[in-house]
OpenMM code with the backbone's topology and positions (N, CA, C; nanometers):
from openmm import Vec3, app, unit

residues = "MET VAL TYR CYS SER HIS CYS GLU ASP ILE PHE ARG ARG ILE LYS TRP ASN SER ARG GLY SER LYS ALA ILE VAL TRP ARG CYS ILE THR ARG VAL GLU ASN GLY PRO GLU LYS CYS GLN ALA ARG THR VAL LYS GLU GLU LEU LEU GLN GLU VAL VAL VAL ASP ALA ILE ASN VAL LEU ILE GLU ASN LYS ASN ASP TYR VAL LYS ILE ILE GLU GLU ASN VAL MET LYS VAL LEU ASP GLU LYS PHE ASP VAL THR VAL ASP ASP ILE ASP GLU LYS LEU HIS GLU LEU GLN ASN GLU LEU ILE GLN LYS SER ASN SER LYS SER GLU TYR GLU ARG ILE ALA GLU GLU ILE TYR GLU LEU ARG ASP LYS LYS GLN GLU VAL MET ILE ALA ASN ALA THR ARG SER GLU LYS ARG ARG ARG VAL GLN ASP ILE LYS ALA TYR LEU LYS THR SER TYR ALA LYS ILE GLU ASN TYR ASP GLU ILE LEU VAL ARG ARG ILE ILE ASP LYS ILE ILE VAL HIS ASP ASP TYR MET GLU ILE GLU PHE LYS THR GLY ASN LYS ILE GLU VAL LYS LYS".split()
positions = [
    Vec3(9.6103, 2.2765, 9.7185),
    Vec3(9.5109, 2.1764, 9.7508),
    Vec3(9.5705, 2.0359, 9.7517),
    Vec3(9.6990, 2.0228, 9.7138),
    Vec3(9.7660, 1.8925, 9.7131),
    Vec3(9.8596, 1.8869, 9.8339),
    Vec3(9.8406, 1.7826, 9.9176),
    Vec3(9.9155, 1.7716, 10.0424),
    Vec3(9.9932, 1.6408, 10.0504),
    Vec3(10.0981, 1.6430, 10.1305),
    Vec3(10.1846, 1.5275, 10.1530),
    Vec3(10.1323, 1.4458, 10.2714),
    Vec3(10.1254, 1.3147, 10.2541),
    Vec3(10.0800, 1.2286, 10.3640),
    Vec3(10.1903, 1.2074, 10.4681),
    Vec3(10.3160, 1.2296, 10.4294),
    Vec3(10.4280, 1.2091, 10.5222),
    Vec3(10.4432, 1.3251, 10.6201),
    Vec3(10.4586, 1.4462, 10.5662),
    Vec3(10.4886, 1.5619, 10.6529),
    Vec3(10.3736, 1.6625, 10.6589),
    Vec3(10.2675, 1.6385, 10.5807),
    Vec3(10.1475, 1.7221, 10.5759),
    Vec3(10.1707, 1.8607, 10.5169),
    Vec3(10.2867, 1.8807, 10.4544),
    Vec3(10.3144, 2.0061, 10.3849),
    Vec3(10.2433, 2.0028, 10.2494),
    Vec3(10.2427, 2.1131, 10.1792),
    Vec3(10.1772, 2.1164, 10.0486),
    Vec3(10.2732, 2.0732, 9.9385),
    Vec3(10.2150, 2.0281, 9.8289),
    Vec3(10.2918, 1.9973, 9.7096),
    Vec3(10.2955, 2.1218, 9.6223),
    Vec3(10.4029, 2.1356, 9.5484),
    Vec3(10.4210, 2.2496, 9.4591),
    Vec3(10.4358, 2.1970, 9.3160),
    Vec3(10.3799, 2.2725, 9.2237),
    Vec3(10.3907, 2.2402, 9.0810),
    Vec3(10.5280, 2.2879, 9.0333),
    Vec3(10.6032, 2.1966, 8.9719),
    Vec3(10.7405, 2.2269, 8.9322),
    Vec3(10.7636, 2.1816, 8.7874),
    Vec3(10.8332, 2.2664, 8.7120),
    Vec3(10.8783, 2.2273, 8.5775),
    Vec3(11.0091, 2.1526, 8.5964),
    Vec3(11.0091, 2.0282, 8.5539),
    Vec3(11.1227, 1.9392, 8.5776),
    Vec3(11.1943, 1.9145, 8.4474),
    Vec3(11.3246, 1.9228, 8.4502),
    Vec3(11.4059, 1.8949, 8.3324),
    Vec3(11.5114, 1.7937, 8.3749),
    Vec3(11.4881, 1.6687, 8.3386),
    Vec3(11.5782, 1.5612, 8.3782),
    Vec3(11.6365, 1.4957, 8.2536),
    Vec3(11.7654, 1.5157, 8.2335),
    Vec3(11.8379, 1.4568, 8.1204),
    Vec3(11.7709, 1.4882, 7.9874),
    Vec3(11.7321, 1.6106, 7.9696),
    Vec3(11.6714, 1.6537, 7.8436),
    Vec3(11.5228, 1.6271, 7.8330),
    Vec3(11.4673, 1.5528, 7.9274),
    Vec3(11.3245, 1.5226, 7.9276),
    Vec3(11.2538, 1.6241, 8.0175),
    Vec3(11.1591, 1.6966, 7.9600),
    Vec3(11.0868, 1.7995, 8.0360),
    Vec3(10.9500, 1.7468, 8.0762),
    Vec3(10.9109, 1.7809, 8.1974),
    Vec3(10.7795, 1.7380, 8.2476),
    Vec3(10.7339, 1.8340, 8.3560),
    Vec3(10.6035, 1.8375, 8.3785),
    Vec3(10.5461, 1.9106, 8.4911),
    Vec3(10.5162, 1.8066, 8.5985),
    Vec3(10.5708, 1.8304, 8.7180),
    Vec3(10.5510, 1.7371, 8.8285),
    Vec3(10.5069, 1.8143, 8.9521),
    Vec3(10.4554, 1.7389, 9.0495),
    Vec3(10.4163, 1.7943, 9.1786),
    Vec3(10.5047, 1.7287, 9.2833),
    Vec3(10.5674, 1.8142, 9.3690),
    Vec3(10.6598, 1.7636, 9.4696),
    Vec3(10.6323, 1.8301, 9.6040),
    Vec3(10.6572, 1.7570, 9.7092),
    Vec3(10.6409, 1.8085, 9.8451),
    Vec3(10.7419, 1.9200, 9.8689),
    Vec3(10.6948, 2.0317, 9.9200),
    Vec3(10.7829, 2.1462, 9.9442),
    Vec3(10.8921, 2.1111, 10.0457),
    Vec3(10.8581, 2.0363, 10.1489),
    Vec3(10.9589, 1.9976, 10.2478),
    Vec3(11.0713, 1.9200, 10.1811),
    Vec3(11.0355, 1.8278, 10.0942),
    Vec3(11.1376, 1.7485, 10.0246),
    Vec3(11.2198, 1.8361, 9.9305),
    Vec3(11.1528, 1.9256, 9.8576),
    Vec3(11.2225, 2.0124, 9.7633),
    Vec3(11.3216, 2.1031, 9.8357),
    Vec3(11.2780, 2.1610, 9.9464),
    Vec3(11.3610, 2.2603, 10.0157),
    Vec3(11.4614, 2.1995, 10.1138),
    Vec3(11.4320, 2.0798, 10.1678),
    Vec3(11.5182, 2.0226, 10.2724),
    Vec3(11.5771, 1.8861, 10.2389),
    Vec3(11.5388, 1.8299, 10.1255),
    Vec3(11.5953, 1.7025, 10.0838),
    Vec3(11.5156, 1.5813, 10.1271),
    Vec3(11.5484, 1.4650, 10.0685),
    Vec3(11.4737, 1.3415, 10.0956),
    Vec3(11.4893, 1.2897, 10.2384),
    Vec3(11.5904, 1.3360, 10.3111),
    Vec3(11.6042, 1.2908, 10.4507),
    Vec3(11.4968, 1.3531, 10.5400),
    Vec3(11.4374, 1.4645, 10.4986),
    Vec3(11.3297, 1.5290, 10.5756),
    Vec3(11.1907, 1.4798, 10.5361),
    Vec3(11.1769, 1.4335, 10.4108),
    Vec3(11.0475, 1.3814, 10.3654),
    Vec3(11.0695, 1.2894, 10.2452),
    Vec3(11.0151, 1.1705, 10.2535),
    Vec3(11.0314, 1.0723, 10.1462),
    Vec3(10.9139, 1.0692, 10.0478),
    Vec3(10.8373, 1.1749, 10.0423),
    Vec3(10.7198, 1.1771, 9.9534),
    Vec3(10.7615, 1.1581, 9.8082),
    Vec3(10.6758, 1.0899, 9.7378),
    Vec3(10.7039, 1.0662, 9.5966),
    Vec3(10.6755, 1.1896, 9.5125),
    Vec3(10.7341, 1.1909, 9.3940),
    Vec3(10.7078, 1.2944, 9.2951),
    Vec3(10.5945, 1.2425, 9.2079),
    Vec3(10.4995, 1.3295, 9.1753),
    Vec3(10.3833, 1.2873, 9.0969),
    Vec3(10.3796, 1.3699, 8.9688),
    Vec3(10.3760, 1.2996, 8.8554),
    Vec3(10.3605, 1.3709, 8.7289),
    Vec3(10.2220, 1.4337, 8.7237),
    Vec3(10.2142, 1.5511, 8.6643),
    Vec3(10.0870, 1.6231, 8.6599),
    Vec3(9.9793, 1.5423, 8.5876),
    Vec3(10.0165, 1.4720, 8.4827),
    Vec3(9.9175, 1.3913, 8.4100),
    Vec3(9.8557, 1.2849, 8.5011),
    Vec3(9.9389, 1.2223, 8.5863),
    Vec3(9.8890, 1.1206, 8.6783),
    Vec3(9.7961, 1.1837, 8.7823),
    Vec3(9.8345, 1.2979, 8.8338),
    Vec3(9.7510, 1.3680, 8.9321),
    Vec3(9.6144, 1.4013, 8.8724),
    Vec3(9.6147, 1.4528, 8.7510),
    Vec3(9.4887, 1.4871, 8.6854),
    Vec3(9.4058, 1.3624, 8.6560),
    Vec3(9.4713, 1.2548, 8.6176),
    Vec3(9.4019, 1.1285, 8.5904),
    Vec3(9.3342, 1.0751, 8.7168),
    Vec3(9.4032, 1.0831, 8.8290),
    Vec3(9.3478, 1.0372, 8.9578),
    Vec3(9.2263, 1.1213, 8.9958),
    Vec3(9.2355, 1.2509, 8.9762),
    Vec3(9.1233, 1.3401, 9.0086),
    Vec3(9.0021, 1.3072, 8.9218),
    Vec3(9.0244, 1.2875, 8.7929),
    Vec3(8.9155, 1.2505, 8.7016),
    Vec3(8.8534, 1.1182, 8.7457),
    Vec3(8.9378, 1.0208, 8.7825),
    Vec3(8.8870, 0.8910, 8.8301),
    Vec3(8.7992, 0.9083, 8.9547),
    Vec3(8.8436, 0.9905, 9.0486),
    Vec3(8.7669, 1.0116, 9.1723),
    Vec3(8.6334, 1.0794, 9.1431),
    Vec3(8.6336, 1.1784, 9.0561),
    Vec3(8.5082, 1.2457, 9.0207),
    Vec3(8.4140, 1.1472, 8.9528),
    Vec3(8.4680, 1.0613, 8.8679),
    Vec3(8.3840, 0.9616, 8.8005),
    Vec3(8.3267, 0.8596, 8.8987),
    Vec3(8.4028, 0.8230, 9.0005),
    Vec3(8.3499, 0.7334, 9.1050),
    Vec3(8.2320, 0.8037, 9.1742),
    Vec3(8.2484, 0.9313, 9.2006),
    Vec3(8.1412, 1.0083, 9.2629),
    Vec3(8.0183, 1.0122, 9.1723),
    Vec3(8.0390, 1.0336, 9.0418),
    Vec3(7.9278, 1.0395, 8.9467),
    Vec3(7.8599, 0.9031, 8.9354),
    Vec3(7.9400, 0.7953, 8.9258),
    Vec3(7.8836, 0.6603, 8.9127),
    Vec3(7.7975, 0.6226, 9.0319),
    Vec3(7.8375, 0.6682, 9.1476),
    Vec3(7.7656, 0.6349, 9.2713),
    Vec3(7.6921, 0.7560, 9.3265),
    Vec3(7.6495, 0.8432, 9.2370),
    Vec3(7.5937, 0.9713, 9.2804),
    Vec3(7.4714, 0.9570, 9.3705),
    Vec3(7.3874, 0.8589, 9.3452),
    Vec3(7.2685, 0.8435, 9.4306),
    Vec3(7.3079, 0.8153, 9.5747),
    Vec3(7.4090, 0.7297, 9.5920),
    Vec3(7.4568, 0.7007, 9.7269),
    Vec3(7.5188, 0.8243, 9.7902),
    Vec3(7.6011, 0.8946, 9.7122),
    Vec3(7.6697, 1.0112, 9.7671),
    Vec3(7.5736, 1.1264, 9.7945),
    Vec3(7.4743, 1.1457, 9.7094),
    Vec3(7.3763, 1.2526, 9.7346),
    Vec3(7.3021, 1.2222, 9.8640),
    Vec3(7.2671, 1.0951, 9.8855),
    Vec3(7.1994, 1.0555, 10.0088),
    Vec3(7.2877, 1.0823, 10.1313),
    Vec3(7.4155, 1.0452, 10.1206),
    Vec3(7.5102, 1.0677, 10.2301),
    Vec3(7.5230, 1.2170, 10.2582),
    Vec3(7.5344, 1.2952, 10.1517),
    Vec3(7.5469, 1.4400, 10.1669),
    Vec3(7.4253, 1.4943, 10.2408),
    Vec3(7.3083, 1.4545, 10.1956),
    Vec3(7.1851, 1.5053, 10.2569),
    Vec3(7.1733, 1.4637, 10.4027),
    Vec3(7.2085, 1.3389, 10.4332),
    Vec3(7.1917, 1.2896, 10.5698),
    Vec3(7.2959, 1.3451, 10.6666),
    Vec3(7.4217, 1.3389, 10.6258),
    Vec3(7.5289, 1.3738, 10.7189),
    Vec3(7.5655, 1.5212, 10.7183),
    Vec3(7.6010, 1.5713, 10.6044),
    Vec3(7.6523, 1.7085, 10.5976),
    Vec3(7.5444, 1.8086, 10.6337),
    Vec3(7.4265, 1.7917, 10.5826),
    Vec3(7.3217, 1.8888, 10.6092),
    Vec3(7.2814, 1.8875, 10.7567),
    Vec3(7.2983, 1.7739, 10.8257),
    Vec3(7.2722, 1.7693, 10.9694),
    Vec3(7.3640, 1.8665, 11.0418),
    Vec3(7.4900, 1.8604, 11.0062),
    Vec3(7.5907, 1.9448, 11.0698),
    Vec3(7.5691, 2.0917, 11.0336),
    Vec3(7.5313, 2.1140, 10.9089),
    Vec3(7.5188, 2.2507, 10.8604),
    Vec3(7.3766, 2.3044, 10.8699),
    Vec3(7.2887, 2.2304, 10.9341),
    Vec3(7.1488, 2.2695, 10.9404),
    Vec3(7.1343, 2.4114, 10.9934),
    Vec3(7.0457, 2.4862, 10.9336),
    Vec3(7.0258, 2.6263, 10.9715),
    Vec3(6.9788, 2.6421, 11.1160),
    Vec3(6.9172, 2.5394, 11.1713),
    Vec3(6.8708, 2.5526, 11.3095),
    Vec3(6.9877, 2.5685, 11.4069),
    Vec3(7.1100, 2.5340, 11.3619),
    Vec3(7.2272, 2.5502, 11.4461),
    Vec3(7.2863, 2.6901, 11.4363),
    Vec3(7.2402, 2.7691, 11.3403),
    Vec3(7.2861, 2.9076, 11.3310),
    Vec3(7.2338, 2.9834, 11.4522),
    Vec3(7.3210, 3.0480, 11.5201),
    Vec3(7.2828, 3.1267, 11.6366),
    Vec3(7.2449, 3.2667, 11.5875),
    Vec3(7.1341, 3.3157, 11.6385),
    Vec3(7.0942, 3.4504, 11.5959),
    Vec3(7.1655, 3.5531, 11.6802),
    Vec3(7.1954, 3.6646, 11.6180),
    Vec3(7.2620, 3.7730, 11.6901),
    Vec3(7.1606, 3.8624, 11.7605),
    Vec3(7.0326, 3.8377, 11.7372),
    Vec3(6.9292, 3.9203, 11.7997),
    Vec3(6.9362, 3.9156, 11.9523),
    Vec3(6.9565, 3.7945, 12.0074),
    Vec3(6.9653, 3.7808, 12.1540),
    Vec3(7.0861, 3.8573, 12.2079),
    Vec3(7.1963, 3.8477, 12.1358),
    Vec3(7.3177, 3.9179, 12.1779),
    Vec3(7.2958, 4.0692, 12.1698),
    Vec3(7.2333, 4.1141, 12.0614),
    Vec3(7.2056, 4.2573, 12.0456),
    Vec3(7.1154, 4.3090, 12.1579),
    Vec3(7.0156, 4.2290, 12.1924),
    Vec3(6.9238, 4.2697, 12.2995),
    Vec3(6.9986, 4.2822, 12.4325),
    Vec3(7.0825, 4.1838, 12.4632),
    Vec3(7.1609, 4.1871, 12.5869),
    Vec3(7.2574, 4.3064, 12.5853),
    Vec3(7.3195, 4.3337, 12.4697),
    Vec3(7.4089, 4.4493, 12.4565),
    Vec3(7.3341, 4.5792, 12.4861),
    Vec3(7.2157, 4.5905, 12.4313),
    Vec3(7.1344, 4.7108, 12.4530),
    Vec3(7.1023, 4.7284, 12.6023),
    Vec3(7.0646, 4.6185, 12.6673),
    Vec3(7.0345, 4.6232, 12.8111),
    Vec3(7.1572, 4.6667, 12.8909),
    Vec3(7.2719, 4.6084, 12.8562),
    Vec3(7.3948, 4.6420, 12.9281),
    Vec3(7.4381, 4.7862, 12.9056),
    Vec3(7.4186, 4.8345, 12.7845),
    Vec3(7.4548, 4.9735, 12.7562),
    Vec3(7.3676, 5.0701, 12.8364),
    Vec3(7.2391, 5.0390, 12.8487),
    Vec3(7.1501, 5.1210, 12.9319),
    Vec3(7.1914, 5.1140, 13.0786),
    Vec3(7.2251, 4.9936, 13.1251),
    Vec3(7.2690, 4.9761, 13.2633),
    Vec3(7.4004, 5.0505, 13.2874),
    Vec3(7.4865, 5.0502, 13.1873),
    Vec3(7.6153, 5.1195, 13.1968),
    Vec3(7.5951, 5.2696, 13.2171),
    Vec3(7.5021, 5.3239, 13.1439),
    Vec3(7.4717, 5.4681, 13.1572),
    Vec3(7.4196, 5.4974, 13.2971),
    Vec3(7.3310, 5.4110, 13.3495),
    Vec3(7.2729, 5.4319, 13.4823),
    Vec3(7.3768, 5.4181, 13.5936),
    Vec3(7.4767, 5.3312, 13.5736),
    Vec3(7.5740, 5.3045, 13.6795),
    Vec3(7.7075, 5.3743, 13.6551),
    Vec3(7.7063, 5.4785, 13.5771),
    Vec3(7.8315, 5.5462, 13.5425),
    Vec3(7.9026, 5.6053, 13.6639),
    Vec3(7.8316, 5.6280, 13.7734),
    Vec3(7.8941, 5.6839, 13.8939),
    Vec3(7.9657, 5.5771, 13.9771),
    Vec3(7.9251, 5.4519, 13.9641),
    Vec3(7.9865, 5.3427, 14.0392),
    Vec3(8.0955, 5.2785, 13.9535),
    Vec3(8.2209, 5.3071, 13.9901),
    Vec3(8.3339, 5.2629, 13.9071),
    Vec3(8.3412, 5.1114, 13.8915),
    Vec3(8.3250, 5.0350, 13.9994),
    Vec3(8.3374, 4.8887, 13.9914),
    Vec3(8.2266, 4.8285, 13.9048),
    Vec3(8.1041, 4.8758, 13.9215),
    Vec3(7.9924, 4.8268, 13.8393),
    Vec3(8.0124, 4.8670, 13.6938),
    Vec3(8.0598, 4.9878, 13.6725),
    Vec3(8.0846, 5.0391, 13.5366),
    Vec3(8.1854, 4.9498, 13.4643),
    Vec3(8.2962, 4.9160, 13.5316),
    Vec3(8.4005, 4.8321, 13.4705),
    Vec3(8.3490, 4.6913, 13.4421),
    Vec3(8.2702, 4.6370, 13.5348),
    Vec3(8.2146, 4.5028, 13.5149),
    Vec3(8.1234, 4.5007, 13.3925),
    Vec3(8.0366, 4.5992, 13.3826),
    Vec3(7.9414, 4.6060, 13.2708),
    Vec3(8.0156, 4.6307, 13.1397),
    Vec3(8.1131, 4.7199, 13.1422),
    Vec3(8.1916, 4.7482, 13.0212),
    Vec3(8.2627, 4.6221, 12.9734),
    Vec3(8.3189, 4.5443, 13.0665),
    Vec3(8.3869, 4.4188, 13.0305),
    Vec3(8.2877, 4.3199, 12.9690),
    Vec3(8.1698, 4.3118, 13.0259),
    Vec3(8.0662, 4.2221, 12.9735),
    Vec3(8.0237, 4.2649, 12.8322),
    Vec3(8.0176, 4.3952, 12.8093),
    Vec3(7.9833, 4.4466, 12.6759),
    Vec3(8.0901, 4.4055, 12.5743),
    Vec3(8.2174, 4.4208, 12.6129),
    Vec3(8.3263, 4.3807, 12.5222),
    Vec3(8.3201, 4.2309, 12.4901),
    Vec3(8.2934, 4.1510, 12.5919),
    Vec3(8.2833, 4.0057, 12.5712),
    Vec3(8.1669, 3.9723, 12.4780),
    Vec3(8.0524, 4.0391, 12.4971),
    Vec3(7.9369, 4.0144, 12.4109),
    Vec3(7.9644, 4.0565, 12.2662),
    Vec3(8.0348, 4.1664, 12.2487),
    Vec3(8.0702, 4.2099, 12.1125),
    Vec3(8.1592, 4.1069, 12.0442),
    Vec3(8.2566, 4.0522, 12.1195),
    Vec3(8.3433, 3.9471, 12.0638),
    Vec3(8.2617, 3.8228, 12.0281),
    Vec3(8.1692, 3.7871, 12.1197),
    Vec3(8.0845, 3.6692, 12.0945),
    Vec3(7.9977, 3.6912, 11.9701),
    Vec3(7.9451, 3.8116, 11.9562),
    Vec3(7.8616, 3.8445, 11.8401),
    Vec3(7.9428, 3.8289, 11.7111),
    Vec3(8.0652, 3.8763, 11.7127),
    Vec3(8.1525, 3.8647, 11.5953),
    Vec3(8.1783, 3.7178, 11.5615),
    Vec3(8.2073, 3.6363, 11.6640),
    Vec3(8.2312, 3.4936, 11.6434),
    Vec3(8.1075, 3.4247, 11.5855),
    Vec3(7.9906, 3.4578, 11.6391),
    Vec3(7.8650, 3.3989, 11.5914),
    Vec3(7.8406, 3.4359, 11.4451),
    Vec3(7.8640, 3.5611, 11.4122),
    Vec3(7.8423, 3.6055, 11.2744),
    Vec3(7.9369, 3.5331, 11.1784),
    Vec3(8.0615, 3.5136, 11.2183),
    Vec3(8.1585, 3.4423, 11.1345),
    Vec3(8.1172, 3.2957, 11.1201),
    Vec3(8.0796, 3.2327, 11.2303),
    Vec3(8.0387, 3.0912, 11.2262),
    Vec3(7.9163, 3.0726, 11.1376),
    Vec3(7.8186, 3.1621, 11.1494),
    Vec3(7.6985, 3.1530, 11.0655),
    Vec3(7.7334, 3.1709, 10.9182),
    Vec3(7.8202, 3.2662, 10.8878),
    Vec3(7.8598, 3.2898, 10.7490),
    Vec3(7.9346, 3.1687, 10.6937),
    Vec3(8.0186, 3.1080, 10.7753),
    Vec3(8.0931, 2.9891, 10.7322),
    Vec3(7.9986, 2.8743, 10.7019),
    Vec3(7.9028, 2.8511, 10.7904),
    Vec3(7.8054, 2.7439, 10.7667),
    Vec3(7.7224, 2.7733, 10.6429),
    Vec3(7.6868, 2.8978, 10.6243),
    Vec3(7.6088, 2.9376, 10.5066),
    Vec3(7.6875, 2.9097, 10.3781),
    Vec3(7.8172, 2.9414, 10.3786),
    Vec3(7.9026, 2.9155, 10.2618),
    Vec3(7.9157, 2.7656, 10.2371),
    Vec3(7.9306, 2.6876, 10.3435),
    Vec3(7.9402, 2.5414, 10.3282),
    Vec3(7.8092, 2.4853, 10.2728),
    Vec3(7.6957, 2.5371, 10.3212),
    Vec3(7.5663, 2.4914, 10.2683),
    Vec3(7.5572, 2.5204, 10.1187),
    Vec3(7.6058, 2.6380, 10.0783),
    Vec3(7.6027, 2.6755, 9.9366),
    Vec3(7.6897, 2.5790, 9.8550),
    Vec3(7.8080, 2.5457, 9.9070),
    Vec3(7.8973, 2.4523, 9.8355),
    Vec3(7.8340, 2.3146, 9.8222),
    Vec3(7.7727, 2.2679, 9.9317),
    Vec3(7.7081, 2.1368, 9.9291),
    Vec3(7.5952, 2.1363, 9.8262),
    Vec3(7.5161, 2.2416, 9.8252),
    Vec3(7.4067, 2.2505, 9.7263),
    Vec3(7.4633, 2.2525, 9.5845),
    Vec3(7.5744, 2.3208, 9.5662),
    Vec3(7.6413, 2.3290, 9.4362),
    Vec3(7.6854, 2.1898, 9.3901),
    Vec3(7.7455, 2.1137, 9.4808),
    Vec3(7.7921, 1.9787, 9.4464),
    Vec3(7.6737, 1.8861, 9.4216),
    Vec3(7.5697, 1.8975, 9.5045),
    Vec3(7.4494, 1.8157, 9.4819),
    Vec3(7.3894, 1.8443, 9.3452),
    Vec3(7.3813, 1.9713, 9.3101),
    Vec3(7.3261, 2.0089, 9.1786),
    Vec3(7.4124, 1.9523, 9.0673),
    Vec3(7.5426, 1.9587, 9.0829),
    Vec3(7.6326, 1.9032, 8.9815),
    Vec3(7.6101, 1.7529, 8.9675),
    Vec3(7.6036, 1.6824, 9.0808),
    Vec3(7.5859, 1.5374, 9.0756),
    Vec3(7.4517, 1.4985, 9.0136),
    Vec3(7.3464, 1.5728, 9.0461),
    Vec3(7.2150, 1.5393, 8.9925),
    Vec3(7.2059, 1.5618, 8.8422),
    Vec3(7.2842, 1.6548, 8.7894),
    Vec3(7.2772, 1.6835, 8.6452),
    Vec3(7.3862, 1.6113, 8.5668),
    Vec3(7.4769, 1.5410, 8.6336),
    Vec3(7.5841, 1.4682, 8.5641),
    Vec3(7.5402, 1.3252, 8.5377),
    Vec3(7.5379, 1.2913, 8.4121),
    Vec3(7.4964, 1.1556, 8.3758),
    Vec3(7.6078, 1.0764, 8.3105),
    Vec3(7.7051, 1.1435, 8.2572),
    Vec3(7.8142, 1.0751, 8.1889),
    Vec3(7.9436, 1.1015, 8.2628),
    Vec3(8.0336, 1.0062, 8.2500),
    Vec3(8.1649, 1.0237, 8.3087),
    Vec3(8.2365, 1.1397, 8.2415),
    Vec3(8.3220, 1.2051, 8.3174),
    Vec3(8.4041, 1.3075, 8.2541),
    Vec3(8.5299, 1.2397, 8.1996),
    Vec3(8.5796, 1.2922, 8.0913),
    Vec3(8.6966, 1.2306, 8.0288),
    Vec3(8.8205, 1.3163, 8.0417),
    Vec3(8.8018, 1.4461, 8.0591),
    Vec3(8.9159, 1.5369, 8.0661),
    Vec3(8.9155, 1.6125, 8.1982),
    Vec3(9.0341, 1.6441, 8.2425),
    Vec3(9.0532, 1.7221, 8.3647),
    Vec3(9.0010, 1.8634, 8.3419),
    Vec3(8.9236, 1.9140, 8.4367),
    Vec3(8.8662, 2.0480, 8.4265),
    Vec3(8.8991, 2.1234, 8.5562),
    Vec3(8.9911, 2.2176, 8.5471),
    Vec3(9.0393, 2.2914, 8.6644),
    Vec3(8.9251, 2.3628, 8.7376),
    Vec3(8.8328, 2.4213, 8.6639),
    Vec3(8.7218, 2.4942, 8.7260),
    Vec3(8.6341, 2.3989, 8.8069),
    Vec3(8.6023, 2.2840, 8.7496),
    Vec3(8.5226, 2.1845, 8.8206),
    Vec3(8.5963, 2.1360, 8.9455),
    Vec3(8.7241, 2.1081, 8.9311),
    Vec3(8.8040, 2.0587, 9.0432),
    Vec3(8.8021, 2.1598, 9.1576),
    Vec3(8.8213, 2.2837, 9.1293),
    Vec3(8.8222, 2.3875, 9.2342),
    Vec3(8.6846, 2.4028, 9.2987),
    Vec3(8.5790, 2.3742, 9.2231),
    Vec3(8.4428, 2.3845, 9.2769),
    Vec3(8.4093, 2.2735, 9.3748),
    Vec3(8.4565, 2.1511, 9.3463),
    Vec3(8.4072, 2.0378, 9.4250),
    Vec3(8.5118, 1.9663, 9.5105),
    Vec3(8.6407, 1.9896, 9.4855),
    Vec3(8.7435, 1.9173, 9.5615),
    Vec3(8.8087, 2.0109, 9.6619),
    Vec3(8.8208, 1.9612, 9.7825),
    Vec3(8.8816, 2.0389, 9.8902),
    Vec3(9.0310, 2.0115, 9.9012),
    Vec3(9.0689, 1.8838, 9.8897),
    Vec3(9.2063, 1.8463, 9.9188),
    Vec3(9.2421, 1.7160, 9.8488),
    Vec3(9.3687, 1.7054, 9.8083),
    Vec3(9.4230, 1.5816, 9.7529),
    Vec3(9.5439, 1.5466, 9.8375),
    Vec3(9.5441, 1.4267, 9.8941),
    Vec3(9.6559, 1.3840, 9.9787),
    Vec3(9.7309, 1.2737, 9.9048),
    Vec3(9.8605, 1.2976, 9.8818),
    Vec3(9.9439, 1.2021, 9.8090),
    Vec3(10.0079, 1.1059, 9.9086),
    Vec3(9.9761, 0.9772, 9.8932),
    Vec3(10.0360, 0.8698, 9.9730),
    Vec3(10.1361, 0.7968, 9.8841),
    Vec3(10.2060, 0.6990, 9.9397),
    Vec3(10.3071, 0.6271, 9.8623),
    Vec3(10.2498, 0.5496, 9.7438),
    Vec3(10.1341, 0.4848, 9.7630),
    Vec3(10.0808, 0.4022, 9.6550),
    Vec3(9.9356, 0.4356, 9.6177),
    Vec3(9.8847, 0.5433, 9.6708),
    Vec3(9.7503, 0.5876, 9.6329),
    Vec3(9.7360, 0.7365, 9.6644),
    Vec3(9.6254, 0.7940, 9.6169),
    Vec3(9.5931, 0.9331, 9.6488),
    Vec3(9.4518, 0.9372, 9.7054),
    Vec3(9.4334, 1.0231, 9.8024),
    Vec3(9.3049, 1.0385, 9.8684),
    Vec3(9.2471, 1.1736, 9.8259),
    Vec3(9.1303, 1.1684, 9.7624),
    Vec3(9.0651, 1.2903, 9.7155),
    Vec3(8.9520, 1.3216, 9.8127),
    Vec3(8.9569, 1.4400, 9.8733),
    Vec3(8.8537, 1.4814, 9.9686),
    Vec3(8.7692, 1.5913, 9.9053),
    Vec3(8.6415, 1.5624, 9.8898),
    Vec3(8.5487, 1.6570, 9.8284),
    Vec3(8.5008, 1.7571, 9.9331),
    Vec3(8.4499, 1.8687, 9.8869),
    Vec3(8.4037, 1.9735, 9.9777),
    Vec3(8.2830, 1.9299, 10.0593),
    Vec3(8.2227, 1.8200, 10.0201),
    Vec3(8.1105, 1.7645, 10.0966),
    Vec3(8.1592, 1.6819, 10.2154),
    Vec3(8.2910, 1.6522, 10.2177),
    Vec3(8.3455, 1.5672, 10.3222),
    Vec3(8.3676, 1.4247, 10.2757),
    Vec3(8.3128, 1.3869, 10.1592),
    Vec3(8.3337, 1.2537, 10.1042),
    Vec3(8.4807, 1.2365, 10.0653),
    Vec3(8.5336, 1.1160, 10.0872),
    Vec3(8.6719, 1.0858, 10.0517),
    Vec3(8.6740, 0.9640, 9.9613),
    Vec3(8.7541, 0.9735, 9.8563),
    Vec3(8.7693, 0.8608, 9.7638),
    Vec3(8.9179, 0.8353, 9.7468),
    Vec3(8.9575, 0.7082, 9.7615),
    Vec3(9.0970, 0.6706, 9.7431),
    Vec3(9.1138, 0.6105, 9.6046),
    Vec3(9.2188, 0.6536, 9.5353),
    Vec3(9.2496, 0.6012, 9.4037),
    Vec3(9.3936, 0.5493, 9.4074),
    Vec3(9.4087, 0.4189, 9.3824),
    Vec3(9.5431, 0.3590, 9.3839),
    Vec3(9.6134, 0.3870, 9.2531),
    Vec3(9.7235, 0.4568, 9.2597),
    Vec3(9.8092, 0.4846, 9.1432),
    Vec3(9.9376, 0.5434, 9.1938),
] * unit.nanometer
topology = app.Topology()
chain = topology.addChain("A")
for resn in residues:
    res = topology.addResidue(resn, chain)
    for name in ("N", "CA", "C"):
        topology.addAtom(name, app.Element.getBySymbol(name[0]), res)
């Protein structure tokens, strides 16, 4: 979930031992595997990364009324259930075509045309079902984050991996700041 702003590769958690000093750091995989000439991304100590995440979540909590409003207005518009396409129309058309296919089984050209249309409709049905399921999952995540924000009244003080995985989609490491992208689409920049 941690990405490089330079090369867009992911960061990897690494146990670092430098001159007897041990630390857990996050480093860009491109830089680790190919050297600094391929990517100049900075190394981030895990404590700093966790501190930035806590700061971003607290900004979200402090301004929760604004963010809940934004979530409701923008995200729910995109994910509105009225945009879910029903498979009933596709199923009905498939049924009609299958009946027509049986009737035209003697005409090879018509048979092939109808069979091709059936295959295309089946593919479309699969795509629609996946898209609907994806939107449904996103709606569930948004509701989860809204519920968290509505019940959070105090700032968090410690990094919580479970909470982070629930509400944060991506962390992008820049040279002098980090951009935290929440699963709602909200982005918060923290300079550190």
